[in-house]
C-alpha positions as CSV (number, residue, x, y, z in Angstrom):
1,X,0.1,-0.1,0.0
2,X,2.9,2.4,0.7
3,X,4.5,1.7,-2.7
4,X,1.2,2.9,-4.3
5,X,1.3,6.2,-2.4
6,X,5.0,6.7,-3.0
7,X,4.5,6.1,-6.8
8,X,1.5,8.4,-6.8
9,X,3.5,11.0,-5.2
10,X,6.4,10.7,-7.5
11,X,4.0,11.2,-10.4
12,X,2.8,14.3,-9.0
13,X,6.3,15.6,-8.3
14,X,7.2,14.8,-12.0
15,X,4.0,16.5,-13.1
16,X,5.4,19.8,-11.4
17,X,8.8,19.4,-12.3
18,X,8.3,19.2,-16.2
19,X,6.8,22.7,-16.6
20,X,9.2,24.2,-14.2
21,X,12.2,23.0,-16.4
22,X,10.5,24.2,-19.7
23,X,9.9,27.5,-18.0
24,X,13.6,27.7,-17.1
25,X,14.7,27.0,-20.5
26,X,12.4,29.6,-22.0
27,X,14.1,32.2,-19.5
28,X,17.3,31.1,-20.8
29,X,18.5,29.3,-17.6
30,X,21.4,26.7,-18.3
31,X,20.6,23.5,-16.6
32,X,23.0,20.9,-15.4
33,X,26.7,21.2,-14.3
34,X,28.7,23.8,-15.8
35,X,31.2,22.9,-18.4
36,X,34.5,24.1,-16.8
37,X,37.0,21.9,-18.3
38,X,36.6,23.4,-21.9
39,X,36.8,26.8,-20.5
40,X,40.3,26.1,-19.3
41,X,41.5,23.9,-22.4
42,X,43.9,26.8,-23.7
43,X,45.3,27.4,-20.3
44,X,45.9,23.5,-19.8
45,X,47.6,23.3,-23.4
46,X,49.7,26.4,-22.6
47,X,51.0,25.0,-19.2
48,X,51.7,21.5,-20.9
49,X,53.8,23.4,-23.5
50,X,55.8,24.8,-20.7
51,X,56.7,21.1,-19.4
52,X,54.3,20.9,-16.5
53,X,52.8,17.4,-15.9
54,X,49.1,16.5,-16.1
55,X,48.9,16.4,-12.3
56,X,50.5,19.6,-11.9
57,X,48.2,21.2,-14.4
58,X,45.3,19.7,-12.7
59,X,46.4,21.2,-9.3
60,X,47.1,24.6,-11.0
61,X,43.7,24.9,-12.7
62,X,41.6,23.3,-9.9
63,X,40.4,20.4,-12.1
64,X,40.5,16.5,-12.1
65,X,43.7,14.9,-13.9
66,X,41.3,12.9,-15.9
67,X,39.7,16.2,-17.4
68,X,43.2,17.4,-18.1
69,X,44.0,14.2,-19.8
70,X,40.9,14.4,-22.1
71,X,41.9,18.0,-22.8
72,X,45.5,17.1,-24.0
73,X,44.6,14.0,-26.1
């Protein structure tokens, strides 16, 4: 019985959520996580040209070493 109520409540939440997301997109709000790695790509390449390691670049720019690795590939 509780699962029926939980499912019903989830459906109600979803019905309220969808129009809110559409309204946010109309207003121009960017949804989701910000893309920070590509914003720092030129800096990462410049630091690599100076001879820094991937870990040092990641530390310097405040991002993950995996992100630096993807940028430099």
